[in-house]
N, C-alpha and C positions, 0 to 999 in steps of 0.2 A: 564359402563361409558356412560353418556348422557349429551349433552350440546347443547345450541343454540348460534350461532355466526353470526356476520356480514360477508357476503361473501367477501367484499373488504378487511376487516381487516385480515381475514383468508388468503386470497391470498397474501397480503403484508408479513405476517409472514412466509408463505411457501417460498416466494422469498428470504427472509433474510437467510434462512438455506439451500437453494437448492444448492448453489455453492460448498459447502464442499463435496457433494456426487459425487464420480467419475462416469464416464460413464461405466467403467468396474469394478464393485465392486467384491472383492474376495469372499465375503459371502453374501447371500441374505439379511441378516439383515442390511448390510451396505448401501443397496439401500433404506432403510426405514427411515421414520421420527418417532421418539418417541413422541406421543401426551399424555401429562399428564394433566388431568382435576382436578383442585383444586379450592379453594374458589375465585370466581370472575374472574378467568383467566384460560387459558390453556398454557402449556409450550410446545414448539416445539424444539426437539433436533435432530441433525444429526452428524455423525462422519465418518471419513475415516481412523481412528486409528492414523493418523499423526496430524490431526486437528479436532476439534469438535466445535459445536456452539449451543447455546440455546437462544431462545427469548420467551417472554411472551406476550400473546395477551388477551385483555379483552373478556370475554364470560359469558353467563348465565349458570351456572353449575347446572344441575338437579341431577346428580349422579356422584360423583368423580370416577376416575379410570384411566387406562392407556392402550394404544394399540400402536403397530407400523404398519404403512401402507406404501406402495411404494410411495415415495415422488414425483417423477416426474409425475406419473399417477394421484396422488391425486391433485397436483397443477394444472394440466390441467383441471380436472373435476371441481374443485372449481371455477376456472377462467371462465368456460363456463356456470355455473349455471344461470337459468333464473331469479331468485329472490334474492334480497339482504339478505333475512332471510334464514339461513341454519340451519338444525338440524342434529346432528350426534349422532348415537346410536350404541355402540359396545357391542356385547353380549359375553357370556363366551366361544363361539367357535371361537373367533377372527374374526368373520364376522362382518363387520361394514356397517350400513345403513346410506346413505347420502340422505337427502331429501330437496328439495327447489322448491317451486311453484308446477308445475306438474311433476317435474323430481325426479326420485328415482334411486339411485345406490346402489349396494351391492358389497363390496370389501373384499377380504380375507387379513387379516393381520397376523402378527407374535406376539407372546406374549412378553411383555416388559422385561421378565427375560433374554432373549437372547441379549438384546441391551447392548453394552459395555458402562458402566457408564463414564460420563465425570469427569476428576479429579478435586478435590477441593484443595484450597491452604490456608495455614495459613498466617497470616499477618507478618511473620518474614522478608520478603523482599517485601514491597509494596510501591507504589508511586502513587500520584494523580496529574494529570495535566489537563489543558484545552484541549478539543478535537481539537479546532481550531489550537492550538500550535502544537500538534502532527501531524496533517494533513500537516501543513506548513512545518514542519521539514522532514517528510517522502517524500513529493513531491520534496523537495530541494535536496535529495540525491538518491532516489530509482532508478532513470534511470541509475545510474552508477554500479548497481549490475551486476555481471557476470552471463552469462547463460551457461557457459562452465561446463558441468557436471564433468569433470575431476578435476576441481578446486572447489569442492563442498563447501569449507570453504568460498568462495567468493560469493556463491549463496544466498545472503541475505543481510540484513542491520544489522550492528554492533551497539548495544546499550551499551553505557558505562555510568554507574551511579557512578561518582567519585567526591569527594570534593565539594559537593553541586551543581553539574552541570550534566546535561544530554547531552551527545554527540552522534550524529548519524553519522555513516560513511558507505560509500559503494564504492567499487572499482572493476574494472575488469582487473586491471594490466596495462591498458593504460590510465586510468583517475581515479581520486579519488575525491569524493565529501564529504564534512564534514560540519556539522552545530551543534552549541552548544547553550544551554540556561541554565540559573540558575534554579535550582529546589531544593526546601527545603525538605531534608530528613535526618534522623539520620545517622551518620557515619557508624554504624554497618550494615546498609542496602546496602552499596556500593557493586557493582558487575558489571559484563559484560556478555552479551548474544548476540548470533547471531540469528536473526529471519529470517526464510526461506522466499524466494521471494514470494511464494504462499500466505503465511500468511500476508505479507506486502500488496499484492494486495487486499486481503479480508478486511484488516483493512481500507485501503483507501476507499473501497466501503461502509463500515459500519459507519465510523466516521462522525462527524458533524450532528448527530441526537439529540444531547443534549449538556450540558455544559461540564461535566467532564468525564475523563476516568481513571480507576484505573488499574495499571499494577502490577502484582505480578509474581514472578518467583522463581524457584529452579534450581537445577543443570541440569534438563532434560526438563523442560516444562515452558511455560509462559502463563499467562492468562490476558485477557483484559476485564474488566467489563465496558461496554460502556453505559453511562447514556442516556436514551431516554426520550424525552419530547414531543412526537408526538401524540396528541389526535386524529388528523385526520386519522392516520394510525392504531390507536387502540393498539399501542405498549404499554405494561403495565408499565415497569420501566427501564429495562436495557437489553442489549444484552451481552451474555457471550461468548467470543471466547477464546479457549484454543488450544495451539499448541506445538508440540515438537520443541526444539531449535536445531540449527546446532551444533553438538558437535565437539570441537577442538579449537585450539588457533588461533585467528585472527592475521594476520601479523602486524608488527610494522608500522602503517600508518604514524607516525610522521616523519620517515626517508624520506618519499616522498615529504613532504611539504618544499619548499625552505625556508631557514632560514632568508635570507635577501631580502629586496625589491630593485629592480633595476629600470627599467623605468615603471612608474605608470601612467596610462591614465584613466581619468574619462570619462565614456561613457553613453549615453542614451540607456538603455537596449533594448527597443522596436525597436529603429532605427538600432542598431547593429544587432539585430535578423533579421530584414527585409533585411538588406544589405547582411548578410552572406547567408540567404536563396536564395536571387536572384542570388548571385555570384555562388552558388552551382548548379544552374540549368543547367550549361554546364558540370558539372563533370560526370564521368562515373565510373563503378566499378573498372576499371584498374587505372584511375587517379582521385581518390577521395580525392582531396586536395584543400584547399583554402590557398592562400598566404597573409599574413598580413605584411604591410610595414608602419612604422611610421617615419615621418620626417617633420620638419617645419610646425607645427600646422595642420597636415593632417594625417589621417589614411586611407590607401588604401587597398582594398580587391580585389584580382584578382584570377581567376581560368581559367583553360583551359584543353581541352582534344582533342585528334586527331579526335574523332568521332563528337563532337558537336561545337567546336570553343572556343571562349574566352569570358570572362565577366570582367567588371571593375566597382567597386563601390568606392566612395570617401566620407569621413566624416570629417568635420572640427572639430578639437580638440584643447585643450590647451596643447601644447607640444614643448619644446625647447631643448630637449635632442638630443643625436646622432641618426643617422639613424639606425633602427633595422628592420630586416626581419626574419620572421619565418612562418612555414607552419603547418596547423592542419587539422585533419579530420573535415569537416564542421558540421557533425552531433554531434560531441563531443562539438562543440562550441554552437550549437543551443539548445541542451538538457537543460543545466542549465539556459540559457536565457529564455526558455519557462517556466521553473518551478518556477523561482523567482517572488515574488510579487512586487519587488522594481522597481522604475523608473530609478535608477542609479546603475551602476556597475563599478568596477575598474578592469582594465586589467593590469597585471604586466608581462612584458617580459624582457629577458636579451639578448639572442642571438639565432641563429637558432638551436643550439643544446640543449638549456635548455627548460624545461617545461614552458608553459604559465599558469598563475593563475588568475582566476576570484575571486573577493572578494566583499562582501557588508559590510555595517557598523554594521551588527548584527551577527557576528561570523559565517559567511558562507565563505567557501573556496572550489573552484573546481580547481584541478590541472590536466592539460591536457598535455600528452606527445607530443613532436613535431614530424613532419614527415620530411623526407629528402627534402630539396629544390631541385627541378629539375634543 
């Protein structure tokens, strides 16, 4: 295998696939990147057996072939090379020569036959949507995923493809975030999957490099083919991310969402976020609560703790209903307010024992369980 490549393009490609490789790989091959040289490009692939990724970078191929090299060491070397023109030459003994300007390195690799192949998918269940839409939806719910390993079924985002609609849900048992949008697909493609939290993080990092993303899944795995249109970074056409799914049945999230609207208040999202943030500055681990009170065209946010004292914020609103007080974890209020792109949100509350609900006009809901009023 022999090729010439732009140092910066090579470096970008290695950064795209580096995250999947764990710091403590169970087998030496899992610390390596598979480099395959073919017509006009090289493919870079890494895997940790739960998740795998492949991207293609433009290159001048003199001799096609494949080799695997230690990805972290390789990424460091490529980044530090003195010249933008790099030549790679891998021989039959798996020793690979890297040359750039006056620098030459020789690295030992492992043959490609030991590298676990990334799975491929038929089109029996595949969906195409805009990358911007998927990013917006993931950001709107992913903060609500659980990190409790004992409740592994909640350690991810639930994707539901049903009745011409994609719905994303995440919950940790104390709050639930949901967003939906219409998506055109045949009825026989309908299905549900839970995508692990690590895969969600990786998706958010990789998306928005092009227009579309293709999602395909079966009973055990999901694949995302992310269209890339980045000439500057030398990315050839797409990034392919494949992941195991969380196996099991997601809880019935519909039961958590209040069926009827009680007191509904229209609020400026950024203003509310700033007020909750300031009020929470006096909270402590023991008293991590903000109190919301609505009455007579005013919303008041107060917090206090024995360690730091008290805070009080006030917002003018349009409200003529009964006085209502309820307390929440301030972080649970701030997370959806930070994630949403809208200027306006609606807060629905009933009484101190009922959950609060944030809504927007485009099928977003966040249900937050109340805390006891002191």
